[in-house]
C-alpha positions in Angstrom: 0.0 0.0 0.0 2.8 2.4 0.8 4.6 1.7 -2.5 1.3 2.1 -4.5 0.5 5.4 -2.9 4.0 6.6 -3.6 3.8 5.6 -7.3 0.5 7.4 -7.8 2.0 10.7 -6.4 5.1 10.3 -8.5 4.4 11.7 -12.0 8.0 11.4 -13.4 8.0 8.3 -15.5 11.7 7.8 -15.3 11.6 8.0 -11.5 8.8 5.4 -11.4 10.9 3.0 -13.4 13.9 3.5 -11.1 11.8 3.0 -8.0 10.2 -0.2 -9.4 13.7 -1.4 -10.3 14.9 -0.8 -6.8 12.0 -2.6 -5.3 12.6 -5.5 -7.7 16.3 -5.6 -6.7 15.4 -5.7 -3.0 12.9 -8.5 -3.5 15.5 -10.5 -5.6 18.1 -9.9 -2.9 15.6 -11.1 -0.2 14.9 -14.3 -2.2 18.6 -14.9 -2.6 19.2 -14.6 1.1 16.2 -17.0 1.7 17.7 -19.5 -0.7 21.1 -19.2 0.9 19.7 -19.8 4.4 17.9 -22.9 3.1 21.1 -24.2 1.6 23.0 -23.6 4.9 20.3 -25.3 6.9 20.3 -28.3 4.6 24.1 -28.5 4.9 24.0 -28.1 8.7 26.1 -24.9 8.5 23.5 -22.3 9.4 24.7 -20.0 12.3 23.2 -16.7 13.4 24.3 -14.6 16.4 22.4 -12.1 18.3 24.1 -9.9 20.9 21.8 -8.6 23.6 23.4 -5.4 25.1 23.4 -4.5 28.8 20.1 -2.8 29.7 18.7 -3.7 26.3 15.0 -4.1 25.9 12.8 -5.8 23.3 14.2 -9.3 23.8 11.2 -11.2 25.3 11.1 -14.9 24.7 8.4 -14.3 22.1 10.6 -11.9 20.1 13.6 -14.1 20.4 12.1 -17.5 19.7 9.2 -16.8 17.4 11.1 -17.1 14.1 11.9 -20.8 15.0 8.4 -21.9 16.0 6.2 -23.6 13.4 3.6 -26.3 13.3 6.2 -29.1 13.1 7.5 -28.2 16.5 6.3 -30.9 18.9 9.2 -31.5 21.3 11.6 -29.2 23.1 14.7 -29.9 25.2 15.8 -27.3 27.7 19.3 -27.8 29.2 19.9 -25.1 31.8 21.6 -25.6 35.1 20.0 -22.6 36.7 16.3 -23.4 36.8 16.5 -23.5 40.6 15.4 -20.3 42.2 11.8 -19.0 42.0 12.5 -16.3 39.5 14.3 -18.8 37.3 11.4 -21.2 37.4 9.1 -18.3 36.6 11.3 -17.7 33.5 10.7 -21.4 32.5 7.0 -20.9 33.1 6.9 -17.9 30.7 8.9 -19.9 28.1 6.3 -22.7 28.3 3.5 -20.2 28.0 5.0 -18.8 24.9 5.2 -22.3 23.4 1.6 -23.0 24.2 0.4 -19.9 22.1 1.4 -21.5 18.8 1.9 -21.9 16.0 4.0 -24.7 17.6 2.1 -27.8 18.7 4.4 -28.8 21.5 3.5 -32.0 23.3 6.7 -32.7 25.2 9.1 -30.4 27.1 12.3 -32.1 28.5 14.0 -30.1 31.2 17.5 -31.0 32.4 18.8 -28.8 35.3 20.7 -29.0 38.6 19.2 -29.2 42.0 19.4 -26.3 44.4 21.2 -26.6 47.7 19.5 -28.6 50.5 17.8 -25.5 52.0 15.8 -24.9 48.8 15.5 -28.3 47.1 11.9 -28.8 48.3 10.9 -25.4 47.0 12.4 -26.1 43.6 10.9 -29.5 43.3 7.5 -28.4 44.5 7.5 -25.4 42.0 8.5 -27.6 39.1 5.9 -30.2 40.0 3.2 -27.5 40.1 4.3 -26.4 36.6 4.3 -30.0 35.4 0.8 -30.6 36.6 -0.4 -27.3 35.1 1.1 -28.2 31.7 -0.8 -31.5 31.8 -4.0 -29.5 31.6 -2.9 -28.3 28.1 -1.9 -31.8 26.9 1.8 -31.1 27.4 4.2 -33.5 29.2 7.0 -31.9 31.2 9.9 -34.4 31.9 12.2 -33.2 34.6 15.7 -34.6 35.1 18.6 -33.4 37.3 22.3 -33.5 36.7 25.1 -32.7 39.1 27.6 -31.9 36.3 25.4 -29.9 33.8 27.1 -26.6 32.8 26.2 -25.7 29.2 22.9 -24.0 28.4 21.1 -25.1 25.3 17.5 -25.2 23.9 16.7 -27.6 21.1 13.6 -28.0 19.0 12.7 -31.1 17.1 12.4 -29.1 13.9 16.2 -28.7 13.9 16.7 -25.4 15.6 19.3 -25.1 18.4 19.5 -21.9 20.5 22.4 -21.3 22.9 22.1 -18.4 25.2 25.1 -17.4 27.3 22.9 -16.8 30.4 20.3 -19.4 29.6 16.7 -18.3 30.2 17.8 -16.0 33.0 19.0 -13.0 31.0 16.4 -10.5 32.4 17.3 -8.0 35.1 15.5 -7.9 38.3 12.4 -5.6 38.2 12.4 -2.4 40.1 9.0 -3.0 41.7 5.6 -4.5 40.9 4.4 -1.2 39.4 7.5 -0.5 37.4 7.4 -0.8 33.6 8.6 -4.2 32.5 7.3 -6.1 35.5 4.7 -7.9 33.5 5.7 -7.2 29.9 9.2 -8.8 29.2 9.5 -6.8 26.0 10.0 -3.8 28.2 12.2 -5.5 30.8 15.9 -4.6 30.8 18.3 -7.4 30.0 21.8 -8.5 31.1 24.4 -8.5 28.4 24.5 -11.9 26.7 25.1 -13.6 23.4 22.6 -15.8 21.6 23.9 -18.4 19.0 21.4 -20.0 16.7 22.1 -23.1 14.7 20.2 -25.5 12.5 20.7 -29.1 11.9 18.8 -31.6 9.9 18.0 -33.9 12.8 16.6 -32.0 15.7 16.7 -33.6 19.1 
């Protein structure tokens, strides 16, 4: 609509031709990039990197993961050693809520994490169990396993996408208060500096 309006207002025939040519060039370039991405995905060589700056905003889970969600996504693996404290479990809950909204049709979420120290183990297990039961109401199975040696953070989708976040799911800064902007909407929550590496392989999971 924008281009159409612009063409109508432009009476210079030569300019119209140049503008149409530029638009055609941009579309050709976009198609070339799309084809290149497809080739890299097929060869298992696709790699994209996103750098989240300190105090950056606009990096909610929806914004970060949405490009990799489709209706073939049915199983997810979350390897994160720091799903232990309440705010970290809340992060996992928000991640799960995002998956439930579609277009993905997730049926299984596999969590591998570490157990908190003895003082908070019960709180961690009870919170995760509550989340597990809640997901059952949506037809989603949450498998929970613990590892004493887990260090690396990685999220894998069965459609072939692998997302590695330096800080795992815990890259949001602590809110300033319940009535501060960003408390509910994570698109407006400030972030810690971290790097997100995105890969694609033919066999997800």
